N, C-alpha and C positions, 0 to 999 in steps of 0.2 A: 189438611193444610192447603187444599186447593184454593181456598179463598183468603189465605193469610194476608196477602197484599192488596186485597180489594178494599174499597171504601163504600160509604153509603151511596155514592153516585154510580158505582160500577157493579155492585153485587146483585145477584138475582133476588127476586122477592122470595120470602118464606125461609130465609136462612138465619134469621135472628132469634130473639127471645121476647117474652112478654113481661110487662111490668109485674113485679112481685112474684115472678115464676121462681122455681127452685134455684136457678142460676142467679137471678137478680138478688134473691134473699141471701144466697151464699156470699155475694160481694158485700152486702150490707152487714152481715155478721162479721166478715173479715174486717170491715171498717171499724165496727164497734170494738172488736177484740184488739185491733191495733191501737185505737185511741186509749182504751183502758190500760193496756200493757205499757205503752210508751209513757202515759201520764204517771203511772205508778213508779216506773223505772226512773223517770226524769226527776221525781221528787227526792230520790235517793242519791242522785249524782252530785259530785263536787262541782264547783264553778268551772273548773278546767274541763271536766267531762261534759258539762252542759254545753260549753262552747263547741266541743267536738261533735256533739249531737246535732247542734244547729248546722254546722258545716256539712255533716252527713246528709241531712235532709235537703240542703241546698244543692249538693252534688247529685243526689238521687233525682231531684226534680228536673234539673237541667239535663241530666243524662236521659231521663224519660222523654223530655221534649225533643232532644236530638234523635232518639230512637224513632220517634214519629216522623221527623223530617227525612231521615235516611230511608225509611220504608216507603214514604210517599214518593221520593225521588226514584228509588229502585223500581217501584211499580208504575212509574210514569203518571201518577195521579195527583201531583201537587197543583193546588189551585190557590188563588189569592185568599180564599176563605179559611185556609189552614195556617195563615200567618198568625203569630202569637199576639193578637190584639183583642181577643175576648177577655173579659174580666178575670176569669180563672187563669188564663195564660199570662196576663200581666202580673198576677199575684205570684207566679213562679219567680219572676225577677225581683219583685218586692221582698219575697222571702229570702232570696240570695243576698240582697242588700242588708236586710235585717239580721241575717245570720252573721255577717261580718261586722256590721255596726248597728247594734240594737238601739232603737230610740222609741220614745213613748208614742209618738204619732203613728209610726209604722206598726208598732205592736197593737195599738188600739184599732187601727184600720184592719189589720189581719183578723183581730177578734170580731169586730163589728161587721165586716164585709166578707172576708175570705171564708170564715167558717160556714155561715149560712149559704153562701154561693156554692161552695164545693159540696156541702151536704145536700142542697137542693138538686144539684146535678146527679148525685148518687141516688137519690130517691126517685127522680124522674129523668132518667138518662135519655139523651137524644141519639144514642148509638144502638137502639134496640133492633135495628135491621141487620146488625153484625153478629156473627157467631162467636163463641169463646175463642176459637183458634184463629183469631184475626188481630193484626197489630193495633188497629184503632180501638177495638174492643178492650184489649189489654192495656193500651196506653191510657184511654179515657178513664177506665176504672181505677188504675193504680195512681194516676196523676191526681185525681180528685181525692183519693184517700190520703195521699201525702199532703196535699194542700190543706185538708181539714185537720189532720192529726197534728201538724206542726204548731199552729196557734193553740189548739186544745191542750197539747202537751205543755207548752210554755205557760199557759194560763193556770193549769193545774199545779205547776211548780212555782207559781208566784212571779215568774219572770215578766209576764204580761199582766198588768193590773188595770183593766178597763174601768173607766169612770164616765158617768153621764156627761160631765163637762167636756169630755173629749169628742162627743158626737158631732158638734158643729164643724170642728176641724176635719174630722173624718169625711163628712159629707162634702165639705168644700174640696177636699183632696179628690174625692170621687168625681165631682163635677169638673175639676181641672183635668182629670184623666179623660173625661168624655169629650172634651173639646177637640184634641188632635185625633181621637178615634173617629169622631164624626166626620172630620175632614178626610180621613183615610177612606171611610165608607163612601163618601161622595166621589173620591178619586178612583177607587177600584171597583165600585159597585158591590161592596160587601155589606155585611150586617153585623159587624162586631159590636159587642155589648148590647145587641138587640135594639140599637138606636133607630134603625130604619123601619123595622116591622117586628112583630112578635109571631113566631110560628106556632102552630097548634101544639098544645101541651105546655106552652109557656104560660106562667101566671098572668102575664100582661095581655095574652090573646083575647081574653074576655073583654077587657077595656077597649081594645081596638074594634071588636065587633059591636060593642054596645055604644061607644061614644065616638067612634070613627077615628080615634087616635090612641094608640096603645101607650104613648108617653104620659097620658093622664094618669095611668096606673102607678107610675113610679113613686109619687109621694105616699100613696096608700101602702105600696109594697115596702117602702123604706120604713114607714111608721110601724108596720107589723114586725119587721125584722128587728128594729130597735127595741120594741116592747118585748119580743121573744128573748133577745140577747141580754137585756139589762134588768127587766123587772124580776124574773125569778132569782138571780143572784142578790138583788137588793132586798127582796123579801127574806131570803135565807140569812143574810147578814143581820137583818132586824130581829129575826127569830133567835139567832145566836146571842145577840146583845141582850135581848129580853130574858133569855135563859140564864145568862151570866149574872145580870143584875137581880134576877129573882132568886 
């Protein structure tokens, strides 16, 4: 517990974990188990209980974020970069809004953007310098599991029904979010949503090294995400229709 309140900026080298090490794989298995369990359970819930489940996830996400802030303040390690303006942090509040007032746009956005963003963070965590008994390690792992499981659960239960025609509005909403975040980056010298540069390990890093500007990679990354999130379900629906008609 010596380094429980440490951050990536203050902890000594050699205290963390490696990608796809037993610890990392354990978190990934926990994510998969949570996604499957919550999805199966959600399909059996009544409308009233589904509403309570949404509220529960919203409360857990906000509590998790508050836990991070409190630990940062206690440890004296709060920096501008820990403000909740990264895409996953913004999704915490979008989920809270969706939990109270579900709507098609937010649901589609959470499916199209929140699931791949949170899953990518779990697959390629940026907190590898931190040990298990550390608040940021625990926060980062659990917050991204909750962020991914919420829309997965609702999609499995049919509460979120993503469609290809929703993609332009989702992308427009993402661009709208990026405008104030970019201004905040200029004001505070931060790198929220990776708009200023792409660190090593980020999929956009290669584009920055190759073309001199990592933002060039965003259209390619978005196209890959859209294909991943929409093509397999579309093919599955077509196969089901063919099976029924046959």
